[in-house]
N, C-alpha and C positions, 0 to 999 in steps of 0.2 A: 436393605430390602432384598430378599431372595428373589430368584428368577420366578419362582412359583407365585409369590405375592405380587410381583410386578405383572406377571401374566394375568392373574386374577383381576387386577385393576384395569388392564387393557381390555379384557373381555367385557367387564362391567360398563366400560365407558367407550366402547368401540365406535359408536356413531359420533360422539363428541370429538374423538381423536381423528376420525376421518375428516370431519369438517375443519378441524384445526390444521391438519396437514394441507388441505386445499387452500386455506387462507394463508398459511405460512409460505407455501410455494407460489402464491400469486400476489394479491393486493398488499398484504401486510409487508412482506419483504420489499416489494417494489417501492412502497411509500417511504420506508426507512432508508433505502438506498438513494431515493431522490432527495431526502433530507441531508444525507451525507454529501451528495453531489453539490447541493446548494452551499453547504459549509465550505467545501473546497473552492467553489467558484467565488464566493464572497471574500474568502481569505486571500486567495491569489490576486484578486483585484486590488488588494491593499498593498501588495508588494511593489517595489519600485520598478522592476523590470516588466516587460511584456512576456506573458506566459501562454503556452498552448496546452490543451488537455483533451483527453477523450471525453466525449459527451455521454458515454454510457459505460456500464459495467461490462468488461470484456469477458470472453468465454473462459479465460483462465482466472476469473474472479479478481480482477485488478482494475484500478483507476490510474492510468499513467498520465504524467504531466511533466513539462520541462520548460525552461526559459527559451524564448525564440532564438536567442543568440547561440544556443547549442544545436541549432538545426543546420544540417548540411544541405538538405534538399527542400525547397519550398513545396508545400502541398496544402490543399484546402482542408483535408481531414488530418487528424493526428495519426501519424504512423511512426511507431518506435524505430523503424529501420532508417528513418530520415534524420535521426538525432544521434549525436556523439554519445549522449547519456540521457537518462531520464530518471525521474522518481516515480514510485508507484505506491499507492495505498493498496496493500494486499494482505495476505495471511500466511502464517508459517506454522507448521505442525511442531508441537513440542515432543512428539513421540515419533514412531515410525510412520511411514506413508500409509500403512494399512490401518493405523489407528487415528481417526479424525472424526470430526463432528459430521452428522448426517446433513446438516444445513449450515451454509456459510454464515447466516445471521447469528448463529450461536457463538461464533468466534468473537463477536463484538462484546460479549458479556463474559463474566467469570465462568470458566469451564475447565475440563481436565485435559483437553487435547490441543487446542489451537490458540494463537495469539495474533492480533492485528498489528501490522507494522507499516512504517514507511521504509522503502528500500531504494537504494541508489544502484542503478544498472548501467553499465556501459554497453555500447553496441559495436562489436568488433568490426562490422562491415563498413563503418564510416572511416576506419583508419586504414592506412596503406599496408601496414605490416604488423598486425597485432594478433597474437594467439592467446589462448586461455592461459598458458604457462607464463608468457611474457607479461600479460596483464596482472597476474597474481603477484609476480615479483615487483612490478611497478607499484601496484596498489599497496603492498606491504610497506614499501619505502615511503609512500605518500602518507600512510597512516602514522608512521613514526615522525614524519615531518610536521604533521598537523595534529598534535594531541588534543587540540581544542574540540575536534569532532567528537571524540569519545567523552570529553568532559561535559558535553551537552546532552549526553545520554545515548548516543549512537553506540552500537556494538560493531566490531569489525570481525569478519570471518576470513581468516587467512586461507582456509580451505577453498572458499569461493572467490576471494578477492573482492568482497562486497561489504558495504555498510548497511545496517538496518537500525531503525529506531522503534523499539517496542512501544505500543500505545496502551495506556491504562484502559481497563474495561469500562464500558458504559454502565451507568446505573440502570438496572432493569426497571425499578420503580419509576425513576424519572422519565425514562423512555416511554413507559406505559402511560404515564400521566400526560406527557406531551403529545403522544399519539392520539389520545382521546381529544385533546385540545387543538389538534392540527397545528402544532407548533414544535415540530421535532428538532429544529435547529437549536433550541434551548437545551436539548439533552445531549448535544454533541461536544460538550466542554473538553473531554480528553483528546478528541481529534483536533480541535482548535488549538489547544495547548501544544500538542505535538507538532502541528504545522508551524507554530511560532519557533519552536526549537529547530525545526528544519530550516526555517528562514535565517536563523542566526548562524547555522552551519553552512548555509548555501555559499557564502563567499569562499570558503575553503574548498568545497566541491567544484566551484567554478575554476579555481586555480588548478585543481587536479585535472579537469577537462582540458584546460589550456596546456598544461604540462604533458598530457597524453598526446595531444595534437603535435607538439614539438618532438616528443619521443618516438611516436609511431608514424607520423606523417598523415596527411589527409588523403582519403580515397576520392579524388576528384571525379564527380559523375561525368558521363559522356555528354 
């Protein structure tokens, strides 16, 4: 479709588009995010360890969570700075930073720009002597030590020293049907399946966190 044809459609349907944008920016997105939060909460409750997580979508559009045993500092609210490492449900652009979707919700479906992922993040501040360069060298060695992580579907970025798991797109039709039926959890199959892969990989990430504590030392709080 040419820009002229697209512009013609926009002009012809401007009022409907205006209402759609209001709904997308408000209740619609919020309800779907709440459905995703419920899936995370329910699945984490099935895991054998005690886990902590954020109770809301953060300003950088991510849901962080981590086992409590990775916590350096006790706190009532989830703060990533209190953990040696954490997982996040977040998104990543498949193009340059300038080319991305207008709305985060689009990334959960098939699109040309973004993909939803689970990502493993370290927090250098919890370690006594860890820098970005030292972590990358350490992480690359750990990735070679534990090939099982990549065999479960995780990708390793040597440039960042991080692992991430691409999540299959949600079905637009299924999400639409479940939205009408107020049963969005039934449409979150790809996220549930990815969480299961993450849980299978978790013992290896746990070993990596323990190895990092031994390698870099622990930054004991005052």
